[in-house]
N, C-alpha and C positions, 0 to 999 in steps of 0.2 A: 732420333736423339743421337747426338755425336758423343761417343765414348772418349774419356781421357786416354792419352797415349799409354800410360802405365797399365790401365785396365785392358787395353788391346793386347799388350805384351803378355799379361797374365792369362788372358783368354787363349792366346795362341799357344802358350806353354801347356795349359790344361788340355786343349784339344789335341796337341801332339801326343800327350801322355795317354789320352783316351784312345787314339788310333793305335798307339803301341800296345795298350791293354787289349784292343780288339785282336791284333795279330798274336799276342800272347795267348789269348783264349783259344784261337785256332790251333796254335802250337800245342797247347795242353790237351785239347780235344783229340788230336791225332798223334798223341804220344811222341811229340817233338819232331814229327816228320809230316808236313802238310802236303797232301797230294796236289798235283799240278792243277786239276780241275777246280779245286777249292781255293787256289790262289786267285782265280778269276772271280769267284763269288766274294771273296774278301775285298777285292778292289771295287766291285760293284756296290758293296754295302758301305764302303768308307765315306762317300759324300753324305749319305743319309745319316750315318752315325755322327758326323761332324755337326750337321745342322741340328739334329735332335739333342745332342749333349750341350751344344751352345745355348739352345732354347731352355733346356732344363736347368743348367747352372745359372742362367740369367734370371729365370723366373724365381729361383730360390734365393736370389740376391747375394750370391756368393761373392761377387766382386765389390761389395761394400766392406768386406773384411780387410783387416790389416794383418798381414802375415806375421809381423813381428810380435803380435799379441794373440796368436792363435791359441784356442783352448777347446774344451769339450763342447761348449755351445756352438762354436764355429764349425767343429767337425761334424756335429749333428746337422747343421745347415748344409754342409758340403754333401753329406750322405743323402739328404733330401734332393739336392740338385742332381746328383748322379742317378738316384732312383728314377726321377722324372725323365732324365736323359735316356736311361735304359728302357723305360716304358715306351717313350716316343720312338726309339730305335726299333724296338720289337714291332710296334704298330706299322712303322714304315716298311720293314722287311717283309712282314706278313702280307701287307697290301701289294707289294711288288711280286709276290708269288714266285720267289726265286727257287727254282727246282733243286731239291736236295740240300737246302741250307740247314746246317746243323743247329737245332734248337738249343743245345747245351751251351753254344757260344754266347747266345743272348743272355744266359744266366751268369756265365763266367766273366764276361767283359765288365759289367758294372762292379763286381766284387774286386777284380784286379784294378780297375780304375780308381776305386775308393782307396785301396792300399797305396797306389802310386801317387795320387794327388795328395793324400794325407801325409805320406812320407816326405814329399817335397816341402810341404808347409812346415812340418815338424823340424826338418833339417834347417830350413831358413830361420826359424825361431831359435833353434839351438845355436846357430852361427851368430845371431844378433846378441844373444845372452853371453856367449863366450867373449865376443868382442867388447861388450860392455864391462865384463869382469876384468878383461885385460887392460881396460882404460883406468882401472883403479876405483877409488871410492873408499870411504871409511869402513873398516871391517867391524862387524858387530855380531853379537850372539843374541839369539832370540830366547826369551824366558817364557815357558809355558808348555802345556801338553801338546802333543802332535796336532790335535784338533785346533787349538788356539794358534799354534805356529803356522799351520797351513794357511789360515786367513791372512796372517801377517806376511808370509812369503808371497802370496798372490798380490798383496798391496805393494810390495817392494819390487816386483818383477819389472825389469827395464829401467830401474833407478840407477843413475850414474853416480849418485852420491853415497849409496850404502851398498855394502857387499856382505850378505849373510854368510858366516863361516861355520856356524854350529848352532845347536839348540841345547838349552838347559831345561830339563823337564822335572816337575815335581813328582812324577810317577816313576818309581824305580824300574818298573817293567819295561819302560820305553827306552832306557839307556842302551845305546848301541844300534838302535833302529834309525831309519832315515826317511825323510820325506822331501820330494822335489830335489833329490841329490844333496840334501843338507842333513848331516848326521847329528843324533842326540849324543852330546859329549859327556854328560854327567848330570848329577842331581843339582837342585837349586842351591843347596847348602855350600856347594863348591864353586859358585859362580865366579868369585874373584880369581881363584886359581885357574879355572878353565879359560877365562878371558885373557889372562896373562899368557897361558900356553898357546892360545890361538892368535895372539897378537891383536886382540880386539880391544878398542878403547871405549866401546859403548855396548850397552845391553838394551835390547828392545823388549819391554815387558808386555807380552801379548795376552797374559791372563786377564780375566774380567776385572773391571774396576771394583775396588773394595775387597777383592779376594785375598785369602791368607797367603796365596802365592806371591802377590805383589808386595805385601809387607815382608815376607820371608826374603824376597830378592833384595829389598832395601836394606834389611838388617845384615844379610850376608855380604853385601857389597860395601858395607861401611868401612871407611878408612882405606879403600883401594883406589880412590880417585877415579873410579869407573863412572861414566856418565850413564844414568838410567833414563831411557826414553820410553814413550808409549805412542800409540797411534792417535791421531786427533779424534775428538768426539764428533758426532754427526754435525752439530751446529758449527764446529770449527771448519769442517770440510766445506760448508756452504760459505763461510765468511772469508776464508783464505784460499786464494787461487793457488793450485799446485801444492796444497798442504801435504806435508810429510811428517815423519816422526818428530815429536817435540819432547822437551824435558818433562819428566814425570813431576806431578804436583801433588800437594796434600790432598786435594779433592779426589784424585785418582786412587789414593790409598784408602781413604774413608769410604769412597764409592757408594752411591745410592742409585737405585733404578730411576730412570727418567720419569718425571711427573707426566701423567696422562691428563691432558686438559680437554675440556669440552669446548673444542675450537669453535664449533658452530654457535653454541650458546654465548660464549664470550664475544664473538664477533657481533652477535645481535645486541649484546649489552653495551659494547664500547664503540663499534664501528660507526663513524659519522656523528658521535656524541661529543659533548664537552665533559672533560674529566678534570677534577681538582684534586691535587695531592698536597697535603701539608707535610712539612719535614722533607720536602722534595730534594733537598741537597744532601740528605743523609744516605747511608748505604742502602737501606730498604726502600726509602722514598724514591731515590734516583732509579733503582731497578724497576719499581712500579711504573715510573714514567717511561722507561724503555719498553716494558711489556705492553703498556697501554698504547704507545706509539706504534708498536708492531701490529696491534689489532686495528689500526687505522682510525684513531680518534680524530674528530674534526678540529678540536682545539684542546690543548693541554694547558691547564692553569697550574703553575708551580709556585708554591709558597714555602718560604723558609726564612728563618731569622738570620741565617748566615749569608752575608753578601757574597763571599767567595764561593760558597756552595751553590748559590743560585747562578753565579757567573759561569762556573764550570759546567753546570747542567745546560745552560743556555748555549754555550759553545758546542757542546756535544750534540744536542738536539738539532741545532742548525746544520751541522755537518751530516748527521746520519739520517735526518728526516726533514730535508729542506722544504718539502711540500706541506708539512704540517704547520698549522697556526699555533704558536706558543706564546703564552703570556707568563712573564717571570716576575714575581713579586718578592720583595724583602718585607716580611711582616711577621709579627709575633702572634701566635694563636691565643695568647693571654689577653690580647686587645680585641675584644669582640666587635667593636664598631668597625675597625679596619677589616677584619675578616668578613663581616657582613657586607661591607661595601664591595669587596672583591667578588663574593659569591653572587650578590644580586646583580652585579654588572654582567657576569658571564652565565649565570643560571646553569650550573653543572648538573648533569644527569647522574653522575657517580662521584662520590667523595671518598678518597682514601686518606685516613688520618694516621700519619706515621710520625708526627712531631711528638717528641717525648724526651725527658731526661731518663737515662737507663743505666748509668754507672752506679753500681750498688754502694761501694765504699764512699764515693764522693757525696752521694745523697744521704748517707747515714749520719754524717757529722757535718755540722756547720751550714748545710744546704737543704735541710729537711723541708722548710717552707717553700723553697723553689720547686721541689718535687711535687708538692701539692698544687702550687699555682699553675705549673705547666701540665703535669700529667692529669690532674683532676679538673681544674677550671678550664684549661686549654681544650681538653677533650669535650667538656660540656659546651663550650663556645662553638667548637667545630660541629658537634652533633646538632645543636639547635639551629645554627646557620644553615646546615644542610636541609633541615625540615622547613625552614622559612623560605628558602629559595626553590623548594619543590623538587629536590633531588630524589631520584628513584631508589638509590642505594647509598648507604653510609657504612664504611668498613673501618673499624678501629684496629690498629696493630697492638696486640697485648703481648704478654710474656709468660713463660712457665713460672717465673718468680712470683706471679700473682696467686699461685696455688699454695695455700697454707703459708702465707708469707712470714718471713722472720726479719724483714728489713723494711725501711720506709719506702724504698723504691718499689718493691713488690706489692706492698699494701696500697700504695698510691695508684698502681695500675689496676689492682683489684677494685678499688673504689671507683676508678674511671670506668671499668666494665659495668659496675652497678649504675653509674650515671647514664651511660649509654642506654641501658635497659629502661631506666626511668624516662629518658627523653623519648624512647620508642613508643611509650604510652601516650605521649603528647602529640606526636605527628604520625598518624596512621597511614599517610600517603608515602612515607619513606620506610624502606626496609633497613633496619639497623642490625648489624652483626659485629661481633668482636672475634679476633683470631689470635690464639695463643701459640707461640712456638719458642724453642730454646735458642741456644747460641748460634749465630750465623758466622760462618767462616769468612774472615777478611773484613767483617764490618768494623766500623770505627769503635774503638774501645774493647774489641775482642782480644783474646789471648794471642792469636796468631801474629798480628803485627807486632805485639809486645815481644813475643819470643824471637821473632825474626830480627828485631832490632838488637836484642840482647846477644843473639848468636853473632851478628855482624860486629859487635863490640868485643867479641871474644869470650863472652859469658861473664858470670854464670847465668843460667836460665833459672828464674825464680818460680817455684810452684808452691802454693800455699800449704798443701797437705798431700802426702803420697796416695791417699785413698779417695781424693775428691774426683767426682765424675760429673760429666755434663753431656747433654744432647747437642749434636751439631747438624747443621745442614748448610748448603751453599746459598748464596744470595739469590741467584736466579730461581732455585727451587722454592725458597721462602716466598718470593714475590709471586710466582706462578700459583702457589697454593692459596695465597691471599686473594688473588683474582678469582680463583675457583670458588673459594668460600663466599666471596661477594655475590656470586651467581646463585648460590644455593640457600636453602633454609628459610626459616620464618624470622620475622623481626624480633629482636631481643635475644637471639641465640648466641652462644659462645662456642666457637669452633676450636677444636684441638687438633693440631697437626701430628701425624705419625712421624716421629723424629728418628725412628729406627732404634738401634741399640746405643745406649750411652757409652761414652769412652772415658777412660781415665785421663786426666789432664797430663799426668806424667808421661803416659804413652804418646800423647800428642807431641809433647816436648821432645821425646826421644826421636820420633819420626822426623820432626823438623831439623833436628841436629844431623841426622843421617842424610836428609835431603841436601843439606848444605855441604856434604862431603866430609864432615867432621865426625869424630867419635866423642863419647861421653868423657873420655880421658882428656880430650882437648877442650871440650865445652862442658863443664860440670853442671849438674842440676843441684840447686839448693832449695831447702824447704823453709818457708818464712812464717808458717802458721796461718790459720784461718783469720780473715779480716772481719771487722765488725759487720754483723748481719749476714754473713756468708754461711751457706749450708754445704754439707759434704755432697749432697745430691739434690737435684731439682725434681719436682713432680709435675707431670703433664696431665694426670688424670686421663690416661688414654686406654684404660682397661674397661672390660664389659660392665663392671659394677658401677662405675662412675660416669660412663659415657654411653651414648647411643650411636649406632652406625649410621652412615649416610650412603648415598649411591656411589660416592668416591672412596676408594680404598684407603686413601691417606688422610681422610678427614672424618672426624667424629664430633658429635655435639655433647658438650659437657652438661651433666645433670646438676643444676644449681638450685639451691633453696635459700630461704631466709627472706626477710623483708627488705624491700628497696629503701634506700635512705631518703630522707626529706631533702630534696635538692636545694631548696632555698635556704634551709638551715646550714647546709654544708657550705654554700656560697658565703653566707654571713660569717660563719666561724672563721673561714680562711681570710676573709677581708678584715675581720676584727682582730685576728691574731697578730697583725703587725709584721714588721720586717724581721723580727728575731724573737719568736715565741719561745717560751721555756721548753727545754728538752723533754722533761717528763710530761708536761702538760700536753704537748703535741702528740706524744705517743699514747697517752691515756685517751685522748679524743679519738685518735685513729683506731684504737682497739674497740671503741664504742661503735664506730662506723663499719669496721671489718672485724667481726668477732673471731675469725680464725687467725688473726694476726697475733703472733707470739714473739715479741722482741727478744733478741739475744744480746 
């Protein structure tokens, strides 16, 4: 095999250093004065030494290394090559039976060779790093403990875009210490002053996602016009070639551990199958489509009442999954015949029902009957059609607002859960489950887009109450847990997602203001009072008394009781109610169907 020219050059340099190490070993053995008779032995051993070390270094694959990025793994590999070379040299010398050859030289030479070859590589890497620094790059400070900072420094090594000039640590004991020649300049609380003194325009937050250190860095940097960065998530490394530090986002501050999926089980459920998603143009529905496509579905049937939502989804799917067969329908789940025609044509194995009205104040006044028609009848239609077409699984997306509801939207979703349980008794061949979760960051109608728009206008940011709290999760996490729930459990079960710790909405608003580079003096927060049907806190029933555990740590099964409603009487009442039923009459009927509903 012909070696590349640069590999031959490196091999020649290494072998020259190995010969030099051999002479140095003789020199040390004889106290810096080699007798003449041993000069001859050294010359006789040199060819064998060259061949042996060339073989050892080659067998250890040392010449696949790039000197500019040499590190401990490469040095261990080098040590292996030198050890092999030393053993082969020893074997060759002993086989030649050279009279009086000093055995100590055979031990000294590989040790000296390791020092010399390692030193040359370290010097070359140091030279490259110094040259990179001299070429400039944005100066930045790293925020985090020495352990966190070491990972970030390794990721930034060789970067011509960024130049780490210091570390800001949350641990007072680490101030003044250094790692990889970068010094801890002070505590997190002084990040703005430290960056100004170090002439750094950016700070890379290396602390774990969701940690208090990240939030402290954000609050300490407020008003300083300092750019806060973080390293990409693992999925972003895969998606973006040459991904480097990016601007910190709200999800990084709220931070939740990645969802562990049963990849094999989901692949078996979805791969090569036809999957139908209602509400496919919405935030959760579209993410379900992305996740299903990732697991290799044969055909994805997307249904949504919004023409623009379906169009956007179609464009995205054609670009990201051109090999997948997609069918994109504009249809309303309230029209059962249209839904049935779609399902019977494609015969989906799995149906995800995400179509719903979910905005609490909008459904509380003027639109109550619409919540019932879409959330209750639409769910009933989708569930029955899934059974009629022989689907293996039906998964309904529910909400934490269905627990002890105080509003029409929440009670309509609770009634939808009961309808799904009722249909489950009609179609034994289909597994029916519902999945409850709280607010999803960035979803349509959530507070994050609203706050972002208010901040862009210069404020104020409107919060209904200073003590109002909500559970939050990201769109991908919600969709992945919905998929996981669809794989588990028995028909008729209601799954509850572990939403982590609730957060005050006012704290969320403050973080968004700080992320925009503003302060609360520049963007004030105003309180508008609770809206109709709104609670200070939502309940997920995720404790041991009201739920049962599942094999997945983030999924529990809700313990529910009570009699299932008469499905046909529910359908008749909504149909007979007309386009504008009386306010009190509708709520009175709804209380009869959902006893835990207590209007406010």
